[in-house]
NUZA-878495 format. One record per residue (C-alpha): residue number from 1; residue in three letters; x, y, z. Coordinates in Angstrom, 1 decimal, padded with zeros to 4 digits. Example, Ala and Ser with C-alpha at 12.3 -4.5 7.8 and 13.67 -1.06 7.14 Angstrom:
NUZA-878495
<atom><resi>1</resi><resn>ALA</resn><x>012.3</x><y>-004.5</y><z>007.8</z></atom>
<atom><resi>2</resi><resn>SER</resn><x>013.7</x><y>-001.1</y><z>007.1</z></atom>
//
This chain:
NUZA-878495
<atom><resi>1</resi><resn>ALA</resn><x>-095.0</x><y>-144.8</y><z>-092.2</z></atom>
<atom><resi>2</resi><resn>GLY</resn><x>-095.5</x><y>-143.7</y><z>-095.7</z></atom>
<atom><resi>3</resi><resn>THR</resn><x>-098.7</x><y>-143.2</y><z>-097.6</z></atom>
<atom><resi>4</resi><resn>HIS</resn><x>-101.9</x><y>-145.3</y><z>-098.0</z></atom>
<atom><resi>5</resi><resn>GLN</resn><x>-100.6</x><y>-145.9</y><z>-101.6</z></atom>
<atom><resi>6</resi><resn>SER</resn><x>-097.1</x><y>-147.0</y><z>-100.5</z></atom>
<atom><resi>7</resi><resn>LEU</resn><x>-098.7</x><y>-149.5</y><z>-098.0</z></atom>
<atom><resi>8</resi><resn>LEU</resn><x>-100.9</x><y>-151.1</y><z>-100.7</z></atom>
<atom><resi>9</resi><resn>GLN</resn><x>-097.9</x><y>-151.3</y><z>-103.0</z></atom>
<atom><resi>10</resi><resn>ALA</resn><x>-095.9</x><y>-153.0</y><z>-100.3</z></atom>
<atom><resi>11</resi><resn>ALA</resn><x>-098.7</x><y>-155.4</y><z>-099.5</z></atom>
<atom><resi>12</resi><resn>ALA</resn><x>-099.1</x><y>-156.3</y><z>-103.2</z></atom>
<atom><resi>13</resi><resn>PHE</resn><x>-095.4</x><y>-156.9</y><z>-103.6</z></atom>
<atom><resi>14</resi><resn>VAL</resn><x>-095.2</x><y>-159.2</y><z>-100.6</z></atom>
<atom><resi>15</resi><resn>GLU</resn><x>-098.3</x><y>-161.1</y><z>-101.8</z></atom>
<atom><resi>16</resi><resn>ALA</resn><x>-096.7</x><y>-161.5</y><z>-105.4</z></atom>
<atom><resi>17</resi><resn>VAL</resn><x>-093.3</x><y>-162.8</y><z>-103.9</z></atom>
<atom><resi>18</resi><resn>GLU</resn><x>-095.2</x><y>-165.2</y><z>-101.6</z></atom>
<atom><resi>19</resi><resn>GLU</resn><x>-097.4</x><y>-166.6</y><z>-104.4</z></atom>
<atom><resi>20</resi><resn>ARG</resn><x>-094.6</x><y>-167.0</y><z>-106.9</z></atom>
<atom><resi>21</resi><resn>THR</resn><x>-092.1</x><y>-168.7</y><z>-104.5</z></atom>
<atom><resi>22</resi><resn>GLY</resn><x>-094.5</x><y>-170.5</y><z>-102.2</z></atom>
<atom><resi>23</resi><resn>VAL</resn><x>-092.5</x><y>-169.1</y><z>-099.2</z></atom>
<atom><resi>24</resi><resn>MET</resn><x>-093.8</x><y>-166.7</y><z>-096.7</z></atom>
<atom><resi>25</resi><resn>ILE</resn><x>-091.9</x><y>-163.6</y><z>-096.0</z></atom>
<atom><resi>26</resi><resn>SER</resn><x>-090.9</x><y>-163.1</y><z>-092.3</z></atom>
<atom><resi>27</resi><resn>CYS</resn><x>-092.6</x><y>-166.2</y><z>-090.7</z></atom>
<atom><resi>28</resi><resn>PRO</resn><x>-091.2</x><y>-166.3</y><z>-087.1</z></atom>
<atom><resi>29</resi><resn>GLU</resn><x>-092.0</x><y>-170.0</y><z>-086.7</z></atom>
<atom><resi>30</resi><resn>GLU</resn><x>-090.2</x><y>-170.9</y><z>-089.9</z></atom>
<atom><resi>31</resi><resn>ILE</resn><x>-087.3</x><y>-168.8</y><z>-089.0</z></atom>
<atom><resi>32</resi><resn>ALA</resn><x>-087.1</x><y>-170.4</y><z>-085.5</z></atom>
<atom><resi>33</resi><resn>PHE</resn><x>-087.3</x><y>-173.9</y><z>-087.0</z></atom>
<atom><resi>34</resi><resn>ARG</resn><x>-084.6</x><y>-173.3</y><z>-089.6</z></atom>
<atom><resi>35</resi><resn>LYS</resn><x>-082.2</x><y>-171.8</y><z>-087.0</z></atom>
<atom><resi>36</resi><resn>GLY</resn><x>-082.8</x><y>-174.7</y><z>-084.7</z></atom>
<atom><resi>37</resi><resn>PHE</resn><x>-084.6</x><y>-172.9</y><z>-082.0</z></atom>
<atom><resi>38</resi><resn>ILE</resn><x>-087.6</x><y>-175.2</y><z>-082.3</z></atom>
<atom><resi>39</resi><resn>ASN</resn><x>-087.8</x><y>-178.8</y><z>-083.5</z></atom>
<atom><resi>40</resi><resn>GLY</resn><x>-090.2</x><y>-180.3</y><z>-086.0</z></atom>
<atom><resi>41</resi><resn>GLY</resn><x>-092.7</x><y>-181.5</y><z>-083.2</z></atom>
<atom><resi>42</resi><resn>GLN</resn><x>-092.8</x><y>-177.9</y><z>-081.8</z></atom>
<atom><resi>43</resi><resn>LEU</resn><x>-093.5</x><y>-176.5</y><z>-085.3</z></atom>
<atom><resi>44</resi><resn>ARG</resn><x>-096.1</x><y>-179.0</y><z>-085.9</z></atom>
<atom><resi>45</resi><resn>ALA</resn><x>-097.9</x><y>-178.1</y><z>-082.5</z></atom>
<atom><resi>46</resi><resn>LEU</resn><x>-097.8</x><y>-174.4</y><z>-083.5</z></atom>
<atom><resi>47</resi><resn>GLY</resn><x>-099.3</x><y>-175.4</y><z>-086.8</z></atom>
<atom><resi>48</resi><resn>GLU</resn><x>-102.0</x><y>-177.4</y><z>-085.4</z></atom>
<atom><resi>49</resi><resn>ALA</resn><x>-103.0</x><y>-174.6</y><z>-083.1</z></atom>
<atom><resi>50</resi><resn>LEU</resn><x>-103.5</x><y>-172.5</y><z>-086.3</z></atom>
<atom><resi>51</resi><resn>ASN</resn><x>-104.8</x><y>-175.3</y><z>-088.5</z></atom>
<atom><resi>52</resi><resn>ALA</resn><x>-108.0</x><y>-173.3</y><z>-089.6</z></atom>
<atom><resi>53</resi><resn>SER</resn><x>-105.9</x><y>-170.8</y><z>-091.3</z></atom>
<atom><resi>54</resi><resn>ALA</resn><x>-103.6</x><y>-170.9</y><z>-094.3</z></atom>
<atom><resi>55</resi><resn>TYR</resn><x>-100.8</x><y>-169.8</y><z>-092.0</z></atom>
<atom><resi>56</resi><resn>GLY</resn><x>-101.3</x><y>-172.8</y><z>-089.8</z></atom>
<atom><resi>57</resi><resn>ARG</resn><x>-101.4</x><y>-175.1</y><z>-092.9</z></atom>
<atom><resi>58</resi><resn>TYR</resn><x>-098.1</x><y>-173.5</y><z>-094.2</z></atom>
<atom><resi>59</resi><resn>LEU</resn><x>-096.4</x><y>-174.4</y><z>-090.9</z></atom>
<atom><resi>60</resi><resn>LEU</resn><x>-097.8</x><y>-178.0</y><z>-090.9</z></atom>
<atom><resi>61</resi><resn>ASP</resn><x>-096.6</x><y>-178.4</y><z>-094.4</z></atom>
<atom><resi>62</resi><resn>LEU</resn><x>-093.2</x><y>-177.2</y><z>-093.5</z></atom>
<atom><resi>63</resi><resn>ALA</resn><x>-093.0</x><y>-179.6</y><z>-090.5</z></atom>
<atom><resi>64</resi><resn>ARG</resn><x>-093.9</x><y>-182.4</y><z>-092.8</z></atom>
<atom><resi>65</resi><resn>GLU</resn><x>-091.3</x><y>-181.5</y><z>-095.4</z></atom>
<atom><resi>66</resi><resn>GLY</resn><x>-088.8</x><y>-181.1</y><z>-092.6</z></atom>
<atom><resi>67</resi><resn>GLY</resn><x>-087.7</x><y>-177.7</y><z>-093.8</z></atom>
//
């Protein structure tokens, strides 16, 4: 569990890595897509359901690029 400070540090680290690389850490839909558990159409449908958020737009961009 850790402390409040360690949680904030972990969140800042994840944010920094995602900002620098443009890749989300531990995105279940992306992992499923890259492993072949879902196809591009399914990924697109998941992204469209969440299109109002940055997460949904990330999924749609991934589907457009084909992974």
